[in-house]
PDB file with SEQRES, HELIX, SHEET and CRYST1 records, atoms N, CA, C and O in Angstrom:
SEQRES   1 A   86  MET THR LYS GLN GLU PHE LEU ILE SER CYS GLU LEU PRO          
SEQRES   2 A   86  ALA PRO THR LEU GLU LEU TYR LEU GLU GLN GLN TRP ILE          
SEQRES   3 A   86  ILE PRO GLU GLN THR SER THR GLY VAL THR PHE CYS GLU          
SEQRES   4 A   86  MET ASP ILE ALA ARG VAL HIS LEU ILE GLN ASP LEU LYS          
SEQRES   5 A   86  VAL ASN ILE GLY ALA ASN ASP GLU GLY ILE ASP ILE ILE          
SEQRES   6 A   86  LEU HIS LEU ILE ASP GLN VAL HIS GLY LEU ARG TYR ALA          
SEQRES   7 A   86  LEU ALA GLN VAL GLN LYS LYS PRO                              
HELIX    1 AA1 LYS A    3  CYS A   10  1                                   8    
HELIX    2 AA2 ALA A   14  GLN A   23  1                                  10    
HELIX    3 AA3 GLU A   39  ASP A   50  1                                  12    
HELIX    4 AA4 LEU A   51  ILE A   55  3                                   5    
HELIX    5 AA5 ASP A   59  LYS A   84  1                                  26    
SHEET    1 AA1 2 GLU A  29  THR A  31  0                                        
SHEET    2 AA1 2 GLY A  34  THR A  36 -1                                        
CRYST1    1.000    1.000    1.000  90.00  90.00  90.00 P 1           1          
ATOM      1  N   MET A   1      96.065 217.364 168.635  1.00  0.00           N  
ATOM      2  CA  MET A   1      95.830 216.110 167.932  1.00  0.00           C  
ATOM      3  C   MET A   1      95.089 216.392 166.691  1.00  0.00           C  
ATOM      4  O   MET A   1      94.227 217.271 166.667  1.00  0.00           O  
ATOM      5  N   THR A   2      95.396 215.666 165.634  1.00  0.00           N  
ATOM      6  CA  THR A   2      94.651 215.795 164.303  1.00  0.00           C  
ATOM      7  C   THR A   2      93.282 215.325 164.542  1.00  0.00           C  
ATOM      8  O   THR A   2      92.915 214.722 165.551  1.00  0.00           O  
ATOM      9  N   LYS A   3      92.527 215.661 163.499  1.00  0.00           N  
ATOM     10  CA  LYS A   3      91.123 215.291 163.311  1.00  0.00           C  
ATOM     11  C   LYS A   3      91.023 213.666 163.437  1.00  0.00           C  
ATOM     12  O   LYS A   3      90.255 213.103 164.216  1.00  0.00           O  
ATOM     13  N   GLN A   4      91.826 213.072 162.640  1.00  0.00           N  
ATOM     14  CA  GLN A   4      91.787 211.597 162.646  1.00  0.00           C  
ATOM     15  C   GLN A   4      92.092 210.926 163.929  1.00  0.00           C  
ATOM     16  O   GLN A   4      91.467 209.928 164.287  1.00  0.00           O  
ATOM     17  N   GLU A   5      93.132 211.505 164.691  1.00  0.00           N  
ATOM     18  CA  GLU A   5      93.609 211.012 166.030  1.00  0.00           C  
ATOM     19  C   GLU A   5      92.455 211.280 166.996  1.00  0.00           C  
ATOM     20  O   GLU A   5      92.172 210.459 167.869  1.00  0.00           O  
ATOM     21  N   PHE A   6      91.747 212.503 166.831  1.00  0.00           N  
ATOM     22  CA  PHE A   6      90.584 212.844 167.639  1.00  0.00           C  
ATOM     23  C   PHE A   6      89.416 211.732 167.511  1.00  0.00           C  
ATOM     24  O   PHE A   6      88.948 211.117 168.469  1.00  0.00           O  
ATOM     25  N   LEU A   7      89.063 211.596 166.288  1.00  0.00           N  
ATOM     26  CA  LEU A   7      87.997 210.507 165.942  1.00  0.00           C  
ATOM     27  C   LEU A   7      88.289 209.227 166.543  1.00  0.00           C  
ATOM     28  O   LEU A   7      87.425 208.609 167.164  1.00  0.00           O  
ATOM     29  N   ILE A   8      89.502 208.788 166.383  1.00  0.00           N  
ATOM     30  CA  ILE A   8      90.006 207.594 167.011  1.00  0.00           C  
ATOM     31  C   ILE A   8      89.856 207.470 168.585  1.00  0.00           C  
ATOM     32  O   ILE A   8      89.294 206.533 169.152  1.00  0.00           O  
ATOM     33  N   SER A   9      90.465 208.596 169.220  1.00  0.00           N  
ATOM     34  CA  SER A   9      90.353 208.709 170.594  1.00  0.00           C  
ATOM     35  C   SER A   9      89.066 208.748 171.208  1.00  0.00           C  
ATOM     36  O   SER A   9      88.851 208.199 172.288  1.00  0.00           O  
ATOM     37  N   CYS A  10      88.144 209.416 170.521  1.00  0.00           N  
ATOM     38  CA  CYS A  10      86.753 209.475 171.054  1.00  0.00           C  
ATOM     39  C   CYS A  10      85.740 208.399 170.531  1.00  0.00           C  
ATOM     40  O   CYS A  10      84.570 208.364 170.912  1.00  0.00           O  
ATOM     41  N   GLU A  11      86.287 207.514 169.619  1.00  0.00           N  
ATOM     42  CA  GLU A  11      85.572 206.543 169.086  1.00  0.00           C  
ATOM     43  C   GLU A  11      84.161 207.137 168.468  1.00  0.00           C  
ATOM     44  O   GLU A  11      83.036 206.676 168.659  1.00  0.00           O  
ATOM     45  N   LEU A  12      84.501 208.203 167.734  1.00  0.00           N  
ATOM     46  CA  LEU A  12      83.390 209.083 167.141  1.00  0.00           C  
ATOM     47  C   LEU A  12      83.374 209.014 165.650  1.00  0.00           C  
ATOM     48  O   LEU A  12      84.407 209.211 165.011  1.00  0.00           O  
ATOM     49  N   PRO A  13      82.191 208.731 165.054  1.00  0.00           N  
ATOM     50  CA  PRO A  13      81.993 208.660 163.608  1.00  0.00           C  
ATOM     51  C   PRO A  13      82.312 210.097 163.085  1.00  0.00           C  
ATOM     52  O   PRO A  13      82.040 211.070 163.788  1.00  0.00           O  
ATOM     53  N   ALA A  14      82.897 210.236 161.834  1.00  0.00           N  
ATOM     54  CA  ALA A  14      83.126 211.520 161.311  1.00  0.00           C  
ATOM     55  C   ALA A  14      81.852 212.388 161.121  1.00  0.00           C  
ATOM     56  O   ALA A  14      81.883 213.585 161.406  1.00  0.00           O  
ATOM     57  N   PRO A  15      80.745 211.798 160.645  1.00  0.00           N  
ATOM     58  CA  PRO A  15      79.632 212.606 160.556  1.00  0.00           C  
ATOM     59  C   PRO A  15      79.086 213.231 161.902  1.00  0.00           C  
ATOM     60  O   PRO A  15      78.561 214.344 161.921  1.00  0.00           O  
ATOM     61  N   THR A  16      79.234 212.496 162.953  1.00  0.00           N  
ATOM     62  CA  THR A  16      78.913 212.917 164.288  1.00  0.00           C  
ATOM     63  C   THR A  16      79.769 214.190 164.720  1.00  0.00           C  
ATOM     64  O   THR A  16      79.273 215.150 165.309  1.00  0.00           O  
ATOM     65  N   LEU A  17      81.032 214.094 164.383  1.00  0.00           N  
ATOM     66  CA  LEU A  17      81.956 215.207 164.679  1.00  0.00           C  
ATOM     67  C   LEU A  17      81.514 216.296 163.909  1.00  0.00           C  
ATOM     68  O   LEU A  17      81.293 217.366 164.476  1.00  0.00           O  
ATOM     69  N   GLU A  18      81.341 216.165 162.585  1.00  0.00           N  
ATOM     70  CA  GLU A  18      80.882 217.248 161.699  1.00  0.00           C  
ATOM     71  C   GLU A  18      79.702 217.989 162.343  1.00  0.00           C  
ATOM     72  O   GLU A  18      79.690 219.219 162.396  1.00  0.00           O  
ATOM     73  N   LEU A  19      78.597 217.142 162.888  1.00  0.00           N  
ATOM     74  CA  LEU A  19      77.522 217.845 163.443  1.00  0.00           C  
ATOM     75  C   LEU A  19      78.003 218.620 164.733  1.00  0.00           C  
ATOM     76  O   LEU A  19      77.560 219.743 164.975  1.00  0.00           O  
ATOM     77  N   TYR A  20      78.864 218.035 165.506  1.00  0.00           N  
ATOM     78  CA  TYR A  20      79.262 218.713 166.605  1.00  0.00           C  
ATOM     79  C   TYR A  20      79.872 220.070 166.348  1.00  0.00           C  
ATOM     80  O   TYR A  20      79.581 221.092 166.970  1.00  0.00           O  
ATOM     81  N   LEU A  21      80.749 219.974 165.368  1.00  0.00           N  
ATOM     82  CA  LEU A  21      81.524 221.246 164.790  1.00  0.00           C  
ATOM     83  C   LEU A  21      80.417 222.251 164.286  1.00  0.00           C  
ATOM     84  O   LEU A  21      80.474 223.416 164.678  1.00  0.00           O  
ATOM     85  N   GLU A  22      79.507 221.885 163.514  1.00  0.00           N  
ATOM     86  CA  GLU A  22      78.501 222.641 162.982  1.00  0.00           C  
ATOM     87  C   GLU A  22      77.676 223.299 164.187  1.00  0.00           C  
ATOM     88  O   GLU A  22      77.493 224.516 164.168  1.00  0.00           O  
ATOM     89  N   GLN A  23      77.237 222.613 165.106  1.00  0.00           N  
ATOM     90  CA  GLN A  23      76.591 223.174 166.280  1.00  0.00           C  
ATOM     91  C   GLN A  23      77.474 224.030 167.094  1.00  0.00           C  
ATOM     92  O   GLN A  23      77.019 224.751 167.982  1.00  0.00           O  
ATOM     93  N   GLN A  24      78.712 223.963 166.809  1.00  0.00           N  
ATOM     94  CA  GLN A  24      79.773 224.635 167.678  1.00  0.00           C  
ATOM     95  C   GLN A  24      79.768 224.171 169.149  1.00  0.00           C  
ATOM     96  O   GLN A  24      79.968 224.934 170.094  1.00  0.00           O  
ATOM     97  N   TRP A  25      79.535 222.928 169.250  1.00  0.00           N  
ATOM     98  CA  TRP A  25      79.676 222.145 170.578  1.00  0.00           C  
ATOM     99  C   TRP A  25      81.073 221.916 170.770  1.00  0.00           C  
ATOM    100  O   TRP A  25      81.484 221.907 171.931  1.00  0.00           O  
ATOM    101  N   ILE A  26      81.897 221.723 169.799  1.00  0.00           N  
ATOM    102  CA  ILE A  26      83.289 221.467 169.738  1.00  0.00           C  
ATOM    103  C   ILE A  26      83.930 222.625 169.013  1.00  0.00           C  
ATOM    104  O   ILE A  26      83.529 222.912 167.886  1.00  0.00           O  
ATOM    105  N   ILE A  27      84.848 223.271 169.557  1.00  0.00           N  
ATOM    106  CA  ILE A  27      85.522 224.415 168.867  1.00  0.00           C  
ATOM    107  C   ILE A  27      87.060 224.211 168.888  1.00  0.00           C  
ATOM    108  O   ILE A  27      87.724 224.696 169.804  1.00  0.00           O  
ATOM    109  N   PRO A  28      87.663 223.456 167.827  1.00  0.00           N  
ATOM    110  CA  PRO A  28      89.107 223.213 167.946  1.00  0.00           C  
ATOM    111  C   PRO A  28      89.801 224.355 167.533  1.00  0.00           C  
ATOM    112  O   PRO A  28      89.348 225.268 166.842  1.00  0.00           O  
ATOM    113  N   GLU A  29      91.086 224.236 168.062  1.00  0.00           N  
ATOM    114  CA  GLU A  29      91.980 225.479 167.738  1.00  0.00           C  
ATOM    115  C   GLU A  29      92.352 225.448 166.309  1.00  0.00           C  
ATOM    116  O   GLU A  29      92.601 224.419 165.681  1.00  0.00           O  
ATOM    117  N   GLN A  30      92.373 226.702 165.820  1.00  0.00           N  
ATOM    118  CA  GLN A  30      92.750 226.804 164.372  1.00  0.00           C  
ATOM    119  C   GLN A  30      94.302 227.199 164.313  1.00  0.00           C  
ATOM    120  O   GLN A  30      94.748 228.196 164.882  1.00  0.00           O  
ATOM    121  N   THR A  31      95.044 226.342 163.589  1.00  0.00           N  
ATOM    122  CA  THR A  31      96.380 226.603 163.388  1.00  0.00           C  
ATOM    123  C   THR A  31      96.802 226.772 161.987  1.00  0.00           C  
ATOM    124  O   THR A  31      95.969 226.565 161.104  1.00  0.00           O  
ATOM    125  N   SER A  32      98.013 227.130 161.681  1.00  0.00           N  
ATOM    126  CA  SER A  32      98.475 227.275 160.335  1.00  0.00           C  
ATOM    127  C   SER A  32      98.471 225.949 159.507  1.00  0.00           C  
ATOM    128  O   SER A  32      98.541 225.936 158.278  1.00  0.00           O  
ATOM    129  N   THR A  33      98.386 224.873 160.266  1.00  0.00           N  
ATOM    130  CA  THR A  33      98.417 223.472 159.645  1.00  0.00           C  
ATOM    131  C   THR A  33      96.909 222.891 159.583  1.00  0.00           C  
ATOM    132  O   THR A  33      96.693 221.803 159.047  1.00  0.00           O  
ATOM    133  N   GLY A  34      95.954 223.610 160.112  1.00  0.00           N  
ATOM    134  CA  GLY A  34      94.671 223.097 160.128  1.00  0.00           C  
ATOM    135  C   GLY A  34      94.117 223.161 161.610  1.00  0.00           C  
ATOM    136  O   GLY A  34      94.578 223.902 162.478  1.00  0.00           O  
ATOM    137  N   VAL A  35      93.144 222.347 161.764  1.00  0.00           N  
ATOM    138  CA  VAL A  35      92.461 222.301 163.193  1.00  0.00           C  
ATOM    139  C   VAL A  35      93.214 221.380 164.065  1.00  0.00           C  
ATOM    140  O   VAL A  35      93.795 220.398 163.603  1.00  0.00           O  
ATOM    141  N   THR A  36      93.213 221.689 165.358  1.00  0.00           N  
ATOM    142  CA  THR A  36      93.869 220.856 166.317  1.00  0.00           C  
ATOM    143  C   THR A  36      92.968 220.686 167.565  1.00  0.00           C  
ATOM    144  O   THR A  36      92.444 221.634 168.150  1.00  0.00           O  
ATOM    145  N   PHE A  37      92.851 219.496 167.885  1.00  0.00           N  
ATOM    146  CA  PHE A  37      92.021 219.087 169.019  1.00  0.00           C  
ATOM    147  C   PHE A  37      92.789 218.896 170.262  1.00  0.00           C  
ATOM    148  O   PHE A  37      93.974 218.573 170.175  1.00  0.00           O  
ATOM    149  N   CYS A  38      92.185 219.078 171.502  1.00  0.00           N  
ATOM    150  CA  CYS A  38      92.876 218.829 172.724  1.00  0.00           C  
ATOM    151  C   CYS A  38      92.050 217.989 173.660  1.00  0.00           C  
ATOM    152  O   CYS A  38      90.921 217.618 173.340  1.00  0.00           O  
ATOM    153  N   GLU A  39      92.661 217.655 174.934  1.00  0.00           N  
ATOM    154  CA  GLU A  39      91.993 216.860 175.806  1.00  0.00           C  
ATOM    155  C   GLU A  39      90.549 217.386 176.233  1.00  0.00           C  
ATOM    156  O   GLU A  39      89.597 216.642 176.468  1.00  0.00           O  
ATOM    157  N   MET A  40      90.528 218.705 176.296  1.00  0.00           N  
ATOM    158  CA  MET A  40      89.225 219.360 176.731  1.00  0.00           C  
ATOM    159  C   MET A  40      88.170 219.056 175.622  1.00  0.00           C  
ATOM    160  O   MET A  40      86.998 218.932 175.978  1.00  0.00           O  
ATOM    161  N   ASP A  41      88.468 218.938 174.429  1.00  0.00           N  
ATOM    162  CA  ASP A  41      87.588 218.567 173.345  1.00  0.00           C  
ATOM    163  C   ASP A  41      87.025 217.153 173.437  1.00  0.00           C  
ATOM    164  O   ASP A  41      85.864 216.851 173.163  1.00  0.00           O  
ATOM    165  N   ILE A  42      87.992 216.310 173.859  1.00  0.00           N  
ATOM    166  CA  ILE A  42      87.546 214.806 174.129  1.00  0.00           C  
ATOM    167  C   ILE A  42      86.563 214.767 175.346  1.00  0.00           C  
ATOM    168  O   ILE A  42      85.510 214.132 175.294  1.00  0.00           O  
ATOM    169  N   ALA A  43      86.967 215.494 176.466  1.00  0.00           N  
ATOM    170  CA  ALA A  43      85.963 215.511 177.621  1.00  0.00           C  
ATOM    171  C   ALA A  43      84.634 216.081 177.169  1.00  0.00           C  
ATOM    172  O   ALA A  43      83.612 215.544 177.595  1.00  0.00           O  
ATOM    173  N   ARG A  44      84.551 217.057 176.394  1.00  0.00           N  
ATOM    174  CA  ARG A  44      83.450 217.736 175.935  1.00  0.00           C  
ATOM    175  C   ARG A  44      82.499 216.649 175.046  1.00  0.00           C  
ATOM    176  O   ARG A  44      81.277 216.610 175.182  1.00  0.00           O  
ATOM    177  N   VAL A  45      83.163 215.872 174.220  1.00  0.00           N  
ATOM    178  CA  VAL A  45      82.491 214.937 173.375  1.00  0.00           C  
ATOM    179  C   VAL A  45      81.931 213.854 174.359  1.00  0.00           C  
ATOM    180  O   VAL A  45      80.796 213.417 174.171  1.00  0.00           O  
ATOM    181  N   HIS A  46      82.721 213.398 175.432  1.00  0.00           N  
ATOM    182  CA  HIS A  46      82.104 212.550 176.384  1.00  0.00           C  
ATOM    183  C   HIS A  46      80.959 213.019 177.158  1.00  0.00           C  
ATOM    184  O   HIS A  46      80.038 212.269 177.480  1.00  0.00           O  
ATOM    185  N   LEU A  47      81.021 214.397 177.490  1.00  0.00           N  
ATOM    186  CA  LEU A  47      79.818 215.098 178.154  1.00  0.00           C  
ATOM    187  C   LEU A  47      78.621 215.034 177.215  1.00  0.00           C  
ATOM    188  O   LEU A  47      77.531 214.720 177.694  1.00  0.00           O  
ATOM    189  N   ILE A  48      78.734 215.306 175.919  1.00  0.00           N  
ATOM    190  CA  ILE A  48      77.680 215.318 174.961  1.00  0.00           C  
ATOM    191  C   ILE A  48      77.199 213.970 174.838  1.00  0.00           C  
ATOM    192  O   ILE A  48      75.980 213.816 174.913  1.00  0.00           O  
ATOM    193  N   GLN A  49      77.888 213.025 174.672  1.00  0.00           N  
ATOM    194  CA  GLN A  49      77.437 211.697 174.520  1.00  0.00           C  
ATOM    195  C   GLN A  49      76.573 211.181 175.880  1.00  0.00           C  
ATOM    196  O   GLN A  49      75.565 210.476 175.854  1.00  0.00           O  
ATOM    197  N   ASP A  50      77.169 211.665 176.936  1.00  0.00           N  
ATOM    198  CA  ASP A  50      76.454 211.367 178.174  1.00  0.00           C  
ATOM    199  C   ASP A  50      75.168 212.040 178.276  1.00  0.00           C  
ATOM    200  O   ASP A  50      74.198 211.458 178.762  1.00  0.00           O  
ATOM    201  N   LEU A  51      75.105 213.288 177.826  1.00  0.00           N  
ATOM    202  CA  LEU A  51      73.822 214.037 177.850  1.00  0.00           C  
ATOM    203  C   LEU A  51      72.854 213.299 176.927  1.00  0.00           C  
ATOM    204  O   LEU A  51      71.692 213.110 177.289  1.00  0.00           O  
ATOM    205  N   LYS A  52      73.295 212.888 175.767  1.00  0.00           N  
ATOM    206  CA  LYS A  52      72.453 212.344 174.750  1.00  0.00           C  
ATOM    207  C   LYS A  52      71.900 210.859 175.283  1.00  0.00           C  
ATOM    208  O   LYS A  52      70.706 210.559 175.310  1.00  0.00           O  
ATOM    209  N   VAL A  53      72.845 210.107 175.645  1.00  0.00           N  
ATOM    210  CA  VAL A  53      72.474 208.606 175.888  1.00  0.00           C  
ATOM    211  C   VAL A  53      71.852 208.541 177.336  1.00  0.00           C  
ATOM    212  O   VAL A  53      70.725 208.067 177.478  1.00  0.00           O  
ATOM    213  N   ASN A  54      72.560 209.004 178.391  1.00  0.00           N  
ATOM    214  CA  ASN A  54      72.094 208.660 179.707  1.00  0.00           C  
ATOM    215  C   ASN A  54      71.098 209.645 180.227  1.00  0.00           C  
ATOM    216  O   ASN A  54      70.310 209.233 181.078  1.00  0.00           O  
ATOM    217  N   ILE A  55      71.015 210.960 179.814  1.00  0.00           N  
ATOM    218  CA  ILE A  55      70.010 211.867 180.301  1.00  0.00           C  
ATOM    219  C   ILE A  55      68.929 212.048 179.254  1.00  0.00           C  
ATOM    220  O   ILE A  55      67.808 212.419 179.600  1.00  0.00           O  
ATOM    221  N   GLY A  56      69.216 211.806 178.023  1.00  0.00           N  
ATOM    222  CA  GLY A  56      68.180 211.846 176.975  1.00  0.00           C  
ATOM    223  C   GLY A  56      68.066 213.132 176.403  1.00  0.00           C  
ATOM    224  O   GLY A  56      67.068 213.320 175.707  1.00  0.00           O  
ATOM    225  N   ALA A  57      68.935 214.131 176.555  1.00  0.00           N  
ATOM    226  CA  ALA A  57      68.887 215.454 176.075  1.00  0.00           C  
ATOM    227  C   ALA A  57      68.801 215.474 174.614  1.00  0.00           C  
ATOM    228  O   ALA A  57      69.493 214.693 173.960  1.00  0.00           O  
ATOM    229  N   ASN A  58      67.959 216.353 174.016  1.00  0.00           N  
ATOM    230  CA  ASN A  58      67.865 216.516 172.637  1.00  0.00           C  
ATOM    231  C   ASN A  58      68.866 217.611 172.159  1.00  0.00           C  
ATOM    232  O   ASN A  58      69.454 218.210 173.060  1.00  0.00           O  
ATOM    233  N   ASP A  59      69.118 217.926 170.991  1.00  0.00           N  
ATOM    234  CA  ASP A  59      70.171 218.980 170.423  1.00  0.00           C  
ATOM    235  C   ASP A  59      69.830 220.394 171.005  1.00  0.00           C  
ATOM    236  O   ASP A  59      70.771 221.143 171.268  1.00  0.00           O  
ATOM    237  N   GLU A  60      68.669 220.765 171.201  1.00  0.00           N  
ATOM    238  CA  GLU A  60      68.280 222.089 171.741  1.00  0.00           C  
ATOM    239  C   GLU A  60      68.743 222.117 173.244  1.00  0.00           C  
ATOM    240  O   GLU A  60      69.284 223.107 173.736  1.00  0.00           O  
ATOM    241  N   GLY A  61      68.496 220.982 173.921  1.00  0.00           N  
ATOM    242  CA  GLY A  61      68.906 220.878 175.365  1.00  0.00           C  
ATOM    243  C   GLY A  61      70.348 220.870 175.525  1.00  0.00           C  
ATOM    244  O   GLY A  61      70.885 221.458 176.463  1.00  0.00           O  
ATOM    245  N   ILE A  62      71.007 220.216 174.632  1.00  0.00           N  
ATOM    246  CA  ILE A  62      72.502 220.166 174.677  1.00  0.00           C  
ATOM    247  C   ILE A  62      73.030 221.559 174.451  1.00  0.00           C  
ATOM    248  O   ILE A  62      73.942 221.939 175.184  1.00  0.00           O  
ATOM    249  N   ASP A  63      72.561 222.362 173.522  1.00  0.00           N  
ATOM    250  CA  ASP A  63      72.886 223.722 173.261  1.00  0.00           C  
ATOM    251  C   ASP A  63      72.832 224.435 174.498  1.00  0.00           C  
ATOM    252  O   ASP A  63      73.825 225.080 174.837  1.00  0.00           O  
ATOM    253  N   ILE A  64      71.678 224.407 175.315  1.00  0.00           N  
ATOM    254  CA  ILE A  64      71.396 225.109 176.508  1.00  0.00           C  
ATOM    255  C   ILE A  64      72.427 224.772 177.597  1.00  0.00           C  
ATOM    256  O   ILE A  64      73.025 225.630 178.246  1.00  0.00           O  
ATOM    257  N   ILE A  65      72.586 223.396 177.743  1.00  0.00           N  
ATOM    258  CA  ILE A  65      73.378 222.938 178.889  1.00  0.00           C  
ATOM    259  C   ILE A  65      74.887 223.288 178.554  1.00  0.00           C  
ATOM    260  O   ILE A  65      75.572 223.749 179.467  1.00  0.00           O  
ATOM    261  N   LEU A  66      75.387 223.119 177.435  1.00  0.00           N  
ATOM    262  CA  LEU A  66      76.743 223.533 177.188  1.00  0.00           C  
ATOM    263  C   LEU A  66      77.016 225.067 177.288  1.00  0.00           C  
ATOM    264  O   LEU A  66      78.101 225.513 177.662  1.00  0.00           O  
ATOM    265  N   HIS A  67      76.021 225.793 176.950  1.00  0.00           N  
ATOM    266  CA  HIS A  67      76.099 227.251 177.199  1.00  0.00           C  
ATOM    267  C   HIS A  67      76.185 227.690 178.624  1.00  0.00           C  
ATOM    268  O   HIS A  67      76.907 228.608 179.013  1.00  0.00           O  
ATOM    269  N   LEU A  68      75.382 226.952 179.389  1.00  0.00           N  
ATOM    270  CA  LEU A  68      75.294 227.263 180.849  1.00  0.00           C  
ATOM    271  C   LEU A  68      76.657 226.679 181.501  1.00  0.00           C  
ATOM    272  O   LEU A  68      77.168 227.227 182.477  1.00  0.00           O  
ATOM    273  N   ILE A  69      77.177 225.589 180.925  1.00  0.00           N  
ATOM    274  CA  ILE A  69      78.363 225.091 181.635  1.00  0.00           C  
ATOM    275  C   ILE A  69      79.546 226.052 181.268  1.00  0.00           C  
ATOM    276  O   ILE A  69      80.446 226.250 182.084  1.00  0.00           O  
ATOM    277  N   ASP A  70      79.538 226.673 179.977  1.00  0.00           N  
ATOM    278  CA  ASP A  70      80.577 227.554 179.604  1.00  0.00           C  
ATOM    279  C   ASP A  70      80.377 228.854 180.381  1.00  0.00           C  
ATOM    280  O   ASP A  70      81.393 229.462 180.716  1.00  0.00           O  
ATOM    281  N   GLN A  71      79.261 229.312 180.682  1.00  0.00           N  
ATOM    282  CA  GLN A  71      79.101 230.590 181.445  1.00  0.00           C  
ATOM    283  C   GLN A  71      79.573 230.254 183.005  1.00  0.00           C  
ATOM    284  O   GLN A  71      80.125 231.153 183.639  1.00  0.00           O  
ATOM    285  N   VAL A  72      79.387 229.159 183.522  1.00  0.00           N  
ATOM    286  CA  VAL A  72      79.902 228.771 184.900  1.00  0.00           C  
ATOM    287  C   VAL A  72      81.371 228.863 184.952  1.00  0.00           C  
ATOM    288  O   VAL A  72      81.947 229.417 185.888  1.00  0.00           O  
ATOM    289  N   HIS A  73      82.000 228.311 183.928  1.00  0.00           N  
ATOM    290  CA  HIS A  73      83.408 228.155 183.858  1.00  0.00           C  
ATOM    291  C   HIS A  73      83.864 229.633 183.653  1.00  0.00           C  
ATOM    292  O   HIS A  73      84.821 230.010 184.329  1.00  0.00           O  
ATOM    293  N   GLY A  74      83.302 230.468 182.827  1.00  0.00           N  
ATOM    294  CA  GLY A  74      83.762 231.796 182.581  1.00  0.00           C  
ATOM    295  C   GLY A  74      83.704 232.645 184.004  1.00  0.00           C  
ATOM    296  O   GLY A  74      84.589 233.418 184.370  1.00  0.00           O  
ATOM    297  N   LEU A  75      82.601 232.375 184.664  1.00  0.00           N  
ATOM    298  CA  LEU A  75      82.341 233.101 185.939  1.00  0.00           C  
ATOM    299  C   LEU A  75      83.426 232.685 187.031  1.00  0.00           C  
ATOM    300  O   LEU A  75      83.979 233.516 187.751  1.00  0.00           O  
ATOM    301  N   ARG A  76      83.662 231.384 187.079  1.00  0.00           N  
ATOM    302  CA  ARG A  76      84.657 230.916 187.931  1.00  0.00           C  
ATOM    303  C   ARG A  76      86.035 231.458 187.752  1.00  0.00           C  
ATOM    304  O   ARG A  76      86.739 231.826 188.693  1.00  0.00           O  
ATOM    305  N   TYR A  77      86.412 231.491 186.393  1.00  0.00           N  
ATOM    306  CA  TYR A  77      87.653 232.182 185.988  1.00  0.00           C  
ATOM    307  C   TYR A  77      87.759 233.593 186.462  1.00  0.00           C  
ATOM    308  O   TYR A  77      88.727 234.012 187.095  1.00  0.00           O  
ATOM    309  N   ALA A  78      86.614 234.379 186.092  1.00  0.00           N  
ATOM    310  CA  ALA A  78      86.542 235.820 186.508  1.00  0.00           C  
ATOM    311  C   ALA A  78      86.623 235.964 188.008  1.00  0.00           C  
ATOM    312  O   ALA A  78      87.277 236.884 188.498  1.00  0.00           O  
ATOM    313  N   LEU A  79      86.007 235.122 188.723  1.00  0.00           N  
ATOM    314  CA  LEU A  79      86.001 235.242 190.238  1.00  0.00           C  
ATOM    315  C   LEU A  79      87.468 234.963 190.663  1.00  0.00           C  
ATOM    316  O   LEU A  79      88.026 235.704 191.472  1.00  0.00           O  
ATOM    317  N   ALA A  80      88.075 233.914 190.125  1.00  0.00           N  
ATOM    318  CA  ALA A  80      89.457 233.750 190.624  1.00  0.00           C  
ATOM    319  C   ALA A  80      90.435 234.803 190.354  1.00  0.00           C  
ATOM    320  O   ALA A  80      91.387 235.029 191.101  1.00  0.00           O  
ATOM    321  N   GLN A  81      90.158 235.520 189.147  1.00  0.00           N  
ATOM    322  CA  GLN A  81      91.087 236.725 188.739  1.00  0.00           C  
ATOM    323  C   GLN A  81      90.781 237.847 189.802  1.00  0.00           C  
ATOM    324  O   GLN A  81      91.739 238.488 190.234  1.00  0.00           O  
ATOM    325  N   VAL A  82      89.673 238.091 190.193  1.00  0.00           N  
ATOM    326  CA  VAL A  82      89.146 239.130 191.174  1.00  0.00           C  
ATOM    327  C   VAL A  82      89.868 238.769 192.514  1.00  0.00           C  
ATOM    328  O   VAL A  82      90.448 239.654 193.143  1.00  0.00           O  
ATOM    329  N   GLN A  83      89.837 237.524 192.938  1.00  0.00           N  
ATOM    330  CA  GLN A  83      90.345 237.164 194.183  1.00  0.00           C  
ATOM    331  C   GLN A  83      91.902 237.316 194.192  1.00  0.00           C  
ATOM    332  O   GLN A  83      92.508 237.482 195.251  1.00  0.00           O  
ATOM    333  N   LYS A  84      92.480 237.261 193.076  1.00  0.00           N  
ATOM    334  CA  LYS A  84      94.066 237.362 193.122  1.00  0.00           C  
ATOM    335  C   LYS A  84      94.443 238.776 193.173  1.00  0.00           C  
ATOM    336  O   LYS A  84      95.599 239.067 193.478  1.00  0.00           O  
ATOM    337  N   LYS A  85      93.505 239.765 192.880  1.00  0.00           N  
ATOM    338  CA  LYS A  85      93.950 241.149 193.024  1.00  0.00           C  
ATOM    339  C   LYS A  85      94.049 241.630 194.466  1.00  0.00           C  
ATOM    340  O   LYS A  85      93.196 241.247 195.266  1.00  0.00           O  
ATOM    341  N   PRO A  86      95.098 242.498 194.882  1.00  0.00           N  
ATOM    342  CA  PRO A  86      95.319 242.855 196.245  1.00  0.00           C  
ATOM    343  C   PRO A  86      94.176 243.716 196.634  1.00  0.00           C  
ATOM    344  O   PRO A  86      94.108 244.175 197.774  1.00  0.00           O  
TER     345      PRO A  86                                                      
END                                                                             
């Protein structure tokens, strides 16, 4: 989806998205026509908003939390690949 569609879908102000992109909390796919956002990016925005609003995490905390979540997903993927091998 385009940046504008993404902003509407997430109900996110453009400056907030720019901050998320700058912090690399959201990393959209780069295509020949520009950036493209996906459903995973929407879920990540909702997670960030939940961390900020409901948990009270600051920007540094969000950096750490997202990094740890990404590591867990990477490890789960690696484990699944190892389990598939004969």
